[in-house]
C-alpha positions in Angstrom: 15.7 60.4 -12.8 12.2 58.7 -13.2 10.9 58.2 -9.7 9.3 55.0 -10.8 12.7 53.4 -11.8 14.2 55.0 -8.7 11.8 53.1 -6.5 12.4 49.8 -8.2 16.4 50.4 -7.9 16.0 50.9 -4.1 14.1 47.4 -3.6 16.3 45.0 -2.1 17.0 41.7 -4.4 15.5 38.8 -2.8 18.2 36.0 -2.1 17.2 32.6 -3.4 18.7 29.2 -2.5 18.0 25.8 -3.7 16.7 23.3 -1.2 16.6 19.7 -1.4 13.0 18.2 -0.8 14.2 15.0 0.6 17.0 15.7 3.1 16.5 19.7 3.4 20.0 20.7 2.1 20.7 24.2 0.6 22.8 25.1 -2.2 23.4 28.4 -4.0 23.2 27.1 -7.5 20.6 24.4 -9.0 22.1 21.1 -9.6 20.4 17.7 -11.0 21.7 15.8 -8.1 21.6 16.7 -4.4 25.5 16.5 -3.0 24.3 15.4 0.2 21.7 12.7 -0.2 22.6 11.8 -3.8 18.8 12.0 -4.9 18.2 13.5 -8.2 15.8 16.3 -9.2 14.9 17.2 -5.8 16.4 20.8 -5.6 13.8 23.8 -5.8 14.2 27.3 -5.7 13.0 29.2 -2.7 13.5 32.5 -0.8 16.7 32.1 1.5 15.7 31.8 5.1 16.8 35.1 7.0 17.1 34.9 10.8 15.2 37.9 12.3 15.3 39.3 15.6 14.1 36.9 18.5 10.4 36.9 19.0 9.8 37.1 22.7 6.8 34.9 22.6 9.0 32.1 21.1 11.7 33.0 23.9 8.8 32.2 26.3 8.8 28.8 25.4 12.3 28.0 23.7 13.4 26.2 26.8 11.6 25.6 29.9 12.3 21.8 30.1 14.5 20.6 32.6 18.2 20.2 32.0 19.1 16.7 30.7 21.3 14.6 33.1 23.3 11.5 32.4 21.8 8.2 33.7 22.7 4.8 34.2 21.0 2.0 32.0 20.2 0.0 35.3 18.7 3.1 37.1 16.0 3.9 34.4 12.6 2.9 35.4 10.7 0.8 32.8 6.9 1.4 33.3 4.1 0.6 30.8 3.6 3.4 28.6 0.1 5.0 29.3 -2.4 5.0 26.3 -5.3 7.5 25.5 -8.0 6.1 23.1 -8.7 8.0 20.1 -12.3 7.0 20.2 -11.7 5.0 17.0 -11.0 1.4 17.4 -9.6 1.1 14.0 -7.3 4.0 14.6 -6.1 2.7 18.0 -5.3 -0.6 16.4 -3.0 1.1 13.8 -1.4 3.3 16.8 -0.5 0.0 18.7 -3.1 0.5 21.2 -4.0 4.1 21.5 -2.3 7.6 21.7 0.8 8.0 23.8 1.2 11.2 25.8 4.2 13.4 24.3 4.0 11.8 20.9 4.0 13.2 17.6 2.1 11.8 14.7 2.2 12.6 11.1 -1.0 11.7 8.9 -0.6 12.2 5.4 -3.1 11.3 2.5 -4.4 12.6 -0.9 -6.6 15.6 -0.9 -10.3 14.7 -0.4 -9.5 11.4 1.2 -11.0 12.1 4.5 -7.9 13.3 6.7 -9.7 16.1 8.4 -13.1 14.1 8.7 -11.1 11.4 10.6 -9.3 13.8 12.7 -12.5 15.7 13.6 -14.4 12.6 14.4 -11.4 11.4 16.6 -11.1 14.9 18.6 -15.0 15.2 19.0 -14.7 11.7 21.0 -11.6 12.6 22.8 -13.0 15.9 24.0 -15.5 14.2 26.4 -12.7 13.8 28.9 -9.4 15.4 27.4 -8.8 18.9 26.6 -8.3 19.3 22.9 -7.4 22.1 20.4 -7.8 21.9 16.6 -5.7 24.4 14.9 -6.7 25.0 11.4 -4.6 26.9 8.8 -6.5 25.8 5.8 -10.1 26.5 6.9 -12.1 28.9 8.8 -13.7 28.0 11.9 -17.0 28.3 10.3 -16.1 25.7 7.6 -15.1 23.1 10.4 -18.4 23.8 12.3 -20.2 22.9 8.9 -18.4 19.8 8.8 -19.0 19.0 12.4 -22.9 19.6 11.7 -22.5 17.1 8.8 -20.8 14.4 10.9 -23.2 14.8 13.9 -20.4 16.3 16.3 -21.5 19.8 16.3 -22.1 19.7 20.3 -18.5 18.2 21.2 -16.4 20.1 23.7 -13.9 21.0 20.9 -11.8 24.3 20.8 -10.9 25.8 17.5 -8.1 28.1 16.4 -8.1 29.3 12.8 -4.4 30.5 12.5 -1.1 29.6 10.8 1.5 31.7 12.7 3.6 29.4 14.9 4.4 31.9 17.4 0.6 32.7 18.3 -0.3 29.1 18.1 2.5 28.2 20.6 1.7 31.2 22.8 -2.1 30.0 23.0 -1.0 26.3 23.5 1.0 27.3 26.5 -2.0 29.4 28.1 -4.6 26.8 27.0 -2.5 23.5 27.9 -4.5 21.2 25.7 -3.9 17.2 26.1 -4.2 17.0 22.2 -3.4 19.2 19.6 -3.8 19.0 15.9 -2.0 21.0 13.1 -4.2 21.1 10.0 -1.8 21.2 8.1 1.9 21.4 8.6 2.5 22.9 5.0 0.3 26.1 6.1 2.2 27.1 9.2 5.0 29.6 9.4 7.5 31.2 11.8 8.4 34.9 12.0 12.0 33.7 12.6 12.3 32.8 8.8 11.1 34.9 6.0 10.6 32.1 3.3 7.1 31.3 2.3 4.9 28.9 4.2 5.2 25.3 2.9 8.8 25.9 2.0 11.3 23.1 3.2 12.9 25.7 5.6 9.4 26.5 7.2 8.2 23.0 7.3 11.4 21.8 9.0 11.6 24.6 11.5 7.9 24.5 12.4 7.7 20.9 12.8 10.9 20.8 15.1 9.4 23.3 17.4 6.0 21.6 17.5 7.9 18.3 18.5 9.9 20.0 21.0 6.9 21.5 22.5 5.0 18.1 22.6 8.1 16.6 24.2 8.4 19.0 26.9 5.0 19.4 27.9 3.5 15.7 27.1 1.0 17.0 24.9 -0.2 14.9 21.9 0.5 16.4 18.7 -1.1 15.4 15.5 0.4 16.8 12.2 -1.7 16.7 9.1 0.7 16.6 5.8 -0.1 16.9 2.3 0.9 14.2 -0.1 2.7 14.9 -3.4 1.9 13.5 -6.7 4.4 11.0 -6.3 2.6 9.6 -3.2 5.1 10.9 -0.8 4.5 13.3 2.1 5.4 16.8 0.9 8.1 18.7 2.7 11.7 17.4 3.7 12.2 13.9 4.4 13.6 14.7 7.8 10.1 15.6 8.8 9.4 11.8 9.0 12.4 11.2 11.2 11.4 13.9 13.5 8.1 12.3 14.4 7.3 9.1 16.3 4.4 7.7 14.1 3.8 8.3 10.3 0.3 7.2 9.0 -1.1 7.2 5.5 -4.5 7.4 4.9 -5.3 5.9 1.5 -8.0 4.6 -0.7 -9.4 4.7 -4.3 -11.4 7.9 -5.0 -14.2 5.9 -6.7 -14.4 3.4 -3.6 -16.0 3.9 -0.3 -13.2 1.8 1.4 -10.3 4.0 3.3 -7.2 2.4 4.8 -5.0 3.8 7.3 -1.4 2.4 7.4 1.3 3.0 9.7 4.7 3.4 7.9 6.5 4.1 11.0 5.6 3.7 14.7 8.0 4.1 17.8 5.2 2.7 20.0 3.6 -0.2 18.0 4.0 -2.6 14.9 4.6 -1.0 11.5 2.3 -1.8 8.4 -0.7 -2.3 10.7 -3.7 -1.2 8.8 -7.4 0.2 9.8 -10.2 -0.1 7.6 -13.0 2.5 7.2 -15.9 3.2 4.9 -16.7 6.6 3.9 -20.5 7.2 4.2 -22.6 10.5 4.2 -22.2 11.0 7.8 -18.5 10.5 8.0 -16.2 7.6 8.4 -17.7 4.3 9.8 -15.3 1.5 11.1 -15.1 -1.7 9.2 -14.3 -4.4 11.9 -14.5 -7.4 9.7 -12.9 -6.1 6.3 -12.2 -9.7 4.9 -15.7 -10.3 4.6 -16.2 -6.9 2.8 -13.5 -7.4 0.3 -14.3 -11.1 -0.6 -18.0 -10.4 -1.7 -18.3 -12.1 -5.0 -21.1 -11.4 -7.6 -20.1 -14.3 -9.6 -19.2 -17.8 -8.1 -16.6 -20.2 -9.8 -15.2 -17.5 -12.0 -12.1 -18.0 -14.0 -9.1 -16.0 -12.9 -10.5 -15.5 -9.5 -8.9 -16.5 -6.1 -9.1 -15.6 -2.6 -5.6 -14.6 -1.1 -5.1 -14.8 2.6 -2.9 -11.8 3.4 -1.3 -10.5 6.5 -1.3 -6.6 7.5 0.7 -6.1 10.6 -1.2 -8.3 13.0 -4.4 -8.6 11.0 -4.9 -11.5 8.6 -6.9 -10.0 5.6 -8.8 -11.9 2.8 -8.8 -10.4 -0.3 -9.8 -11.3 -4.0 -7.0 -11.4 -6.5 -8.6 -11.4 -10.1 -6.5 -12.3 -13.2 -6.9 -11.7 -16.9 -4.8 -13.4 -19.5 -5.3 -12.9 -23.2 -3.4 -13.1 -26.5 -1.4 -10.2 -27.1 -1.2 -8.3 -30.3 1.8 -6.2 -29.3 5.5 -7.4 -29.8 6.0 -6.7 -26.0 3.0 -8.1 -24.1 1.8 -6.2 -21.3 2.1 -6.8 -17.7 -0.4 -4.5 -15.7 -0.7 -4.8 -11.9 -3.2 -3.1 -9.5 -2.3 -3.3 -5.9 0.8 -5.4 -6.6 4.3 -5.1 -7.5 4.6 -5.3 -11.5 8.3 -6.5 -11.2 7.3 -9.4 -9.0 4.7 -10.3 -11.4 7.2 -10.6 -14.2 9.4 -12.8 -12.0 6.4 -15.1 -11.1 5.4 -15.5 -14.7 9.0 -16.8 -15.6 8.6 -19.3 -12.8 5.1 -20.5 -14.1 7.0 -21.0 -17.5 9.7 -22.9 -16.2 8.0 -24.9 -13.5 4.5 -25.4 -14.3 5.2 -25.7 -18.3 2.7 -22.8 -19.4 4.2 -20.5 -21.9 2.8 -16.7 -21.4 5.5 -15.0 -23.6 2.8 -13.8 -26.1 0.0 -13.1 -23.7 -1.1 -10.0 -21.9 -1.5 -10.5 -18.3 -3.6 -8.1 -16.0 -3.7 -8.7 -12.4 -6.1 -6.7 -9.7 -6.5 -6.6 -6.0 -10.4 -6.0 -5.3 -11.4 -3.1 -3.2 -8.3 -0.9 -3.7 -6.1 -2.8 -1.2 -2.5 -2.7 -1.9 -0.6 -6.3 -1.0 3.2 -6.0 -0.7 4.0 -9.4 1.1 5.5 -12.2 -0.6 2.7 -14.6 0.7 0.6 -13.5 -2.2 2.8 -15.2 -4.8 1.0 -18.8 -5.0 -2.5 -16.8 -5.1 -1.3 -14.8 -8.1 0.0 -17.9 -9.6 -3.1 -19.7 -9.3 -5.2 -16.8 -10.6 -3.0 -16.5 -13.7 -3.0 -20.3 -14.3 -6.8 -20.3 -14.0 -7.6 -17.6 -16.6 -5.0 -18.8 -19.0 -6.5 -22.6 -18.8 -10.0 -21.1 -18.5 -10.8 -23.3 -15.6 -12.3 -21.7 -12.7 -11.3 -22.5 -9.0 -13.8 -23.6 -6.2 -15.2 -20.4 -4.7 -14.6 -21.9 -1.4 -11.0 -22.2 -1.9 -8.2 -19.7 -0.2 -4.5 -19.7 -1.1 -1.3 -18.3 0.5 2.3 -19.0 0.3 5.4 -17.5 -1.1 6.9 -19.0 -4.3 10.8 -19.4 -4.8 12.6 -19.1 -8.0 13.3 -22.8 -8.1 9.4 -23.5 -7.8 9.4 -24.3 -4.2 6.4 -23.3 -1.8 8.1 -21.6 1.1 6.7 -20.9 4.6 5.3 -17.4 5.6 4.8 -15.7 8.9 1.8 -15.9 11.0 0.5 -19.0 9.3 -1.8 -20.1 12.1 -3.4 -16.6 12.3 -4.3 -17.1 8.5 -5.8 -20.2 9.2 -8.2 -19.1 11.8 -9.3 -16.3 9.5 -10.2 -18.8 6.8 -11.9 -20.9 9.2 -14.0 -18.0 10.5 -15.1 -17.0 7.2 -16.4 -20.4 6.3 -13.9 -21.5 3.5 -13.6 -25.3 3.1 -10.3 -25.7 1.3 -7.0 -24.0 1.9 -3.6 -24.5 -0.2 -0.8 -23.4 2.1 3.2 -24.1 2.2 3.8 -27.6 4.0 6.5 -25.5 6.2 3.4 -23.9 7.9 1.6 -27.1 8.8 3.7 -28.1 11.9 1.3 -28.5 14.9 -1.8 -27.3 13.1 -5.1 -29.1 12.9 -8.4 -28.3 11.7 -11.7 -29.9 11.7 -13.3 -27.4 9.7 -11.0 -27.0 6.8 -9.4 -29.4 4.0 -5.8 -28.0 4.5 -3.5 -29.2 1.4 -0.1 -28.4 2.2 2.2 -28.2 -0.8 5.9 -28.0 -1.2 6.3 -27.2 -5.0 4.6 -25.0 -7.5 3.7 -28.1 -9.6 1.8 -29.7 -6.8 -0.2 -26.9 -5.9 -1.2 -26.4 -9.5 -2.2 -30.2 -9.7 -4.4 -30.2 -6.5 -6.1 -27.0 -7.5 -7.2 -28.1 -10.9 -7.4 -31.8 -10.9 
C-alpha cells in the first residue's frame, strides 16, 4: 500500500457540529432555524468541543470561593456599592458612577473605532492607585507600547501580558492579583479543555464563563473587549451578554471625529446612558458639552433644519435634524433616514398627510441627524415633522427655535419624560423659543424662554410657520 495513502487513512476524522450564534445550542446537522431559540440562519459549522483531561492550572482556581449558604432577605446587609473611577468622567457617567469591584464589563465596537485606545487611556489613569493587567491576544507588547507612546501614557505603571491561553492567564492573574484586568479581545482566547478554534461559540462561552467566575470570586474588575459583526451585534453567542454585568457599545461614523459610548445593559446604573468623546491625534478627548458641538450651524435659517431636544439616559442632548423633500421620479418614493427609524418616519408622514393637510405621496423624503448621533426615542417625532414641513414648504424655521414632543396617530402632541431637564438644557445654550407638549408644562416657568405649549400637530405647525 502507498505509505502516503496509509498516513491519510490513519488520521482521525474531525467531528463537526453546528452551533447557534444566538443561544449557543448545538446540533449534528445544519438547519435553517435553530430549534432552541427559533432564530433563522444562525447555525455555523465548527469542530465539536472535545473535553480533555483536567488541567492542573485550571483546577487550582476552579473553585476556591466559599460555599454558598441560604440567607433570609431581612438579614442581608444593604450597603452602598463602592465605585472606582475609570479616570474618564464620560465613561464613569455611562457606567453609573464608576467601576464596581467584581463587575464584568463587555465593550464592543466596530474595528478601528477606538476600543483599545479608550481602554489603554483608562488603564493608564487607573494604574496610579490600582493594580492593573492588560491582557492582549491580538497585539504584541511592543505594539501596545507604541500606542501608549502616541497617547502620551508610556510612563504609566501598567502591566502587560501578551497571551491568549486562558489557563496561563488565570494562573498569572491568581499570582499577580490585579484590581482591574482587561481581555483584548474575548474572541482570541481559548481554553485547553476544548479543542475547537479560538473565537468559536464554545470557546467564547467557556472562556467568558470562567473569567466571570474569577471576577466574582476575587472581586477583580474584568473588562472584556468584543468584536462586532457586520450586522452590528457582538460576535459570539448571545448568552455572552447575559453573563456579564454591563454591555457597552462604542460607536461613531468613520468619517466623523465624534465617538459615542452607550450602555445597553447595566446592572449598576441606567441603560441608554451615553458618553461623548472626540478622536484626536493624541487619543480620545472627553466632550463635556456635546449639545454645543452637535448644533454648530454653518448656515442660519436654512429650510428643513430644526434643533431637537433629545434625552439619552439622564443627559439632555440637543442635535440638529435636517430634512430634504423633493419631487420623486420613482413609482415608489424613497424614505431614507440616517440616525432615525425609517419605519417611524413612514408613520409620521401619514400623520402629516392626515392632520396637517400636506400630501407627500409623490415626494422623496430624506431625514438626517447631524453628527452621527442615533436617536431612538419618540420625543423626536415633532422635530422630524417640523423639519419635513419646513423643507416641503421651503420656509425656514428660526435658528433660535428648539422642539421636542411625541406625536400620536390622531395628531395629538403627547408629553415625554424629563421635560424639565430638556428645558434647562435649552435655556443653558441660549435658545429663545421652545415648542413642546402642553402636558410637560405643569409647574414649569422660564424667564429666558418663550415656551409655546401645543396639544395638536396642527397647532404646532401654525405656531412654527405663522
